[in-house]
C-alpha positions in Angstrom: 0.0 0.0 0.0 2.8 2.4 0.9 4.7 1.7 -2.3 1.8 1.5 -4.7 -0.4 4.2 -3.1 -3.4 1.9 -3.8 -5.8 0.9 -1.0 -6.3 -2.7 -0.1 -9.5 -4.2 1.2 -9.4 -7.7 2.6 -13.0 -9.0 3.1 -11.7 -12.0 5.1 -8.1 -11.9 6.3 -8.3 -15.5 7.3 -8.3 -16.5 3.6 -5.9 -13.7 2.4 -2.6 -14.9 1.0 0.6 -13.3 2.0 4.1 -13.9 0.5 5.6 -14.1 3.9 7.9 -11.4 5.4 6.4 -8.3 7.0 3.1 -8.8 5.2 2.7 -12.3 6.5 3.6 -11.2 10.0 1.1 -8.4 9.9 -1.7 -10.7 8.8 -0.9 -13.2 11.5 -0.8 -10.5 14.2 -4.0 -9.0 12.9 -5.8 -12.3 13.0 -4.4 -13.0 16.5 -5.8 -9.7 17.6 -9.3 -10.7 16.4 -9.4 -8.9 13.0 -11.2 -10.6 10.2 -11.8 -7.9 7.6 -9.1 -5.3 7.1 -8.9 -2.0 5.1 -5.4 -0.5 4.4 -5.7 3.0 3.1 -2.8 5.3 2.1 -2.6 8.8 3.4 -1.1 10.8 0.5 0.2 14.3 0.7 1.8 16.1 -2.2 1.8 12.9 -4.3 3.6 10.8 -1.6 2.2 8.3 0.8 3.0 9.8 4.2 1.0 7.5 6.4 -1.5 4.6 6.5 -4.9 4.3 8.0 -5.5 0.7 9.0 -9.0 -0.4 10.0 -9.8 -3.8 11.5 -13.3 -5.3 11.7 -14.1 -8.3 13.9 -16.1 -10.2 11.3 -15.7 -10.8 7.6 -17.4 -8.1 5.5 -17.7 -7.2 1.9 -16.5 -3.7 1.2 -19.1 -2.5 -1.3 -18.7 0.6 -3.4 -20.3 2.8 -0.7 -17.9 1.5 2.0 -14.9 2.0 -0.2 -16.0 5.5 -1.2 -16.6 6.5 2.4 -13.2 5.2 3.5 -11.4 6.8 0.6 -13.1 10.2 1.4 -12.2 9.8 5.0 -8.5 9.2 4.2 -8.6 12.2 1.8 -9.8 14.4 4.6 -7.2 13.1 7.1 -4.5 13.8 4.5 -5.9 17.4 4.1 -5.7 17.9 7.8 -2.1 16.5 7.9 -1.1 18.9 5.1 -2.7 21.8 6.8 -0.9 21.0 10.0 2.4 20.7 8.2 1.8 24.1 6.5 1.0 25.7 9.9 4.2 24.2 11.4 6.2 25.7 8.5 4.8 29.1 9.2 5.9 29.1 12.8 
Protein backbone atom coordinates (compact mmCIF):
# COMPACT_ATOMS: atom_id res chain seq x y z
CA UNK A 1 0.00 0.00 0.00
CA UNK A 2 2.78 2.41 0.88
CA UNK A 3 4.75 1.67 -2.27
CA UNK A 4 1.81 1.47 -4.67
CA UNK A 5 -0.39 4.17 -3.13
CA UNK A 6 -3.40 1.91 -3.77
CA UNK A 7 -5.81 0.94 -1.00
CA UNK A 8 -6.26 -2.72 -0.09
CA UNK A 9 -9.53 -4.17 1.15
CA UNK A 10 -9.43 -7.68 2.63
CA UNK A 11 -12.98 -8.98 3.15
CA UNK A 12 -11.65 -11.96 5.13
CA UNK A 13 -8.07 -11.86 6.34
CA UNK A 14 -8.27 -15.55 7.27
CA UNK A 15 -8.28 -16.46 3.58
CA UNK A 16 -5.93 -13.71 2.39
CA UNK A 17 -2.63 -14.91 1.04
CA UNK A 18 0.64 -13.35 2.04
CA UNK A 19 4.05 -13.91 0.52
CA UNK A 20 5.63 -14.09 3.95
CA UNK A 21 7.90 -11.43 5.36
CA UNK A 22 6.39 -8.35 6.96
CA UNK A 23 3.06 -8.80 5.17
CA UNK A 24 2.65 -12.34 6.51
CA UNK A 25 3.65 -11.24 10.01
CA UNK A 26 1.12 -8.40 9.88
CA UNK A 27 -1.73 -10.68 8.78
CA UNK A 28 -0.86 -13.19 11.49
CA UNK A 29 -0.78 -10.48 14.15
CA UNK A 30 -4.05 -8.95 12.93
CA UNK A 31 -5.79 -12.32 12.99
CA UNK A 32 -4.41 -13.03 16.47
CA UNK A 33 -5.80 -9.69 17.62
CA UNK A 34 -9.26 -10.67 16.37
CA UNK A 35 -9.36 -8.88 13.02
CA UNK A 36 -11.16 -10.63 10.19
CA UNK A 37 -11.76 -7.88 7.63
CA UNK A 38 -9.07 -5.27 7.06
CA UNK A 39 -8.89 -2.00 5.13
CA UNK A 40 -5.44 -0.53 4.43
CA UNK A 41 -5.69 3.03 3.13
CA UNK A 42 -2.79 5.27 2.10
CA UNK A 43 -2.62 8.83 3.39
CA UNK A 44 -1.12 10.76 0.49
CA UNK A 45 0.18 14.31 0.66
CA UNK A 46 1.85 16.08 -2.24
CA UNK A 47 1.79 12.90 -4.29
CA UNK A 48 3.61 10.84 -1.64
CA UNK A 49 2.22 8.31 0.79
CA UNK A 50 3.01 9.78 4.21
CA UNK A 51 0.96 7.46 6.37
CA UNK A 52 -1.45 4.61 6.47
CA UNK A 53 -4.92 4.28 7.95
CA UNK A 54 -5.55 0.67 9.00
CA UNK A 55 -9.03 -0.44 10.02
CA UNK A 56 -9.77 -3.85 11.52
CA UNK A 57 -13.25 -5.35 11.66
CA UNK A 58 -14.11 -8.29 13.94
CA UNK A 59 -16.08 -10.22 11.32
CA UNK A 60 -15.67 -10.82 7.59
CA UNK A 61 -17.39 -8.15 5.51
CA UNK A 62 -17.73 -7.20 1.90
CA UNK A 63 -16.48 -3.70 1.22
CA UNK A 64 -19.06 -2.48 -1.26
CA UNK A 65 -18.71 0.64 -3.38
CA UNK A 66 -20.31 2.83 -0.68
CA UNK A 67 -17.93 1.50 1.99
CA UNK A 68 -14.90 2.03 -0.22
CA UNK A 69 -16.02 5.51 -1.21
CA UNK A 70 -16.61 6.54 2.40
CA UNK A 71 -13.24 5.20 3.53
CA UNK A 72 -11.41 6.85 0.63
CA UNK A 73 -13.14 10.16 1.37
CA UNK A 74 -12.16 9.81 5.04
CA UNK A 75 -8.50 9.24 4.18
CA UNK A 76 -8.55 12.21 1.82
CA UNK A 77 -9.85 14.44 4.64
CA UNK A 78 -7.22 13.09 7.06
CA UNK A 79 -4.52 13.84 4.48
CA UNK A 80 -5.85 17.41 4.07
CA UNK A 81 -5.69 17.86 7.84
CA UNK A 82 -2.13 16.53 7.87
CA UNK A 83 -1.09 18.85 5.06
CA UNK A 84 -2.72 21.82 6.81
CA UNK A 85 -0.87 20.95 10.01
CA UNK A 86 2.43 20.72 8.15
CA UNK A 87 1.85 24.11 6.50
CA UNK A 88 1.00 25.72 9.85
CA UNK A 89 4.17 24.23 11.38
CA UNK A 90 6.21 25.67 8.50
CA UNK A 91 4.78 29.14 9.19
CA UNK A 92 5.90 29.09 12.81
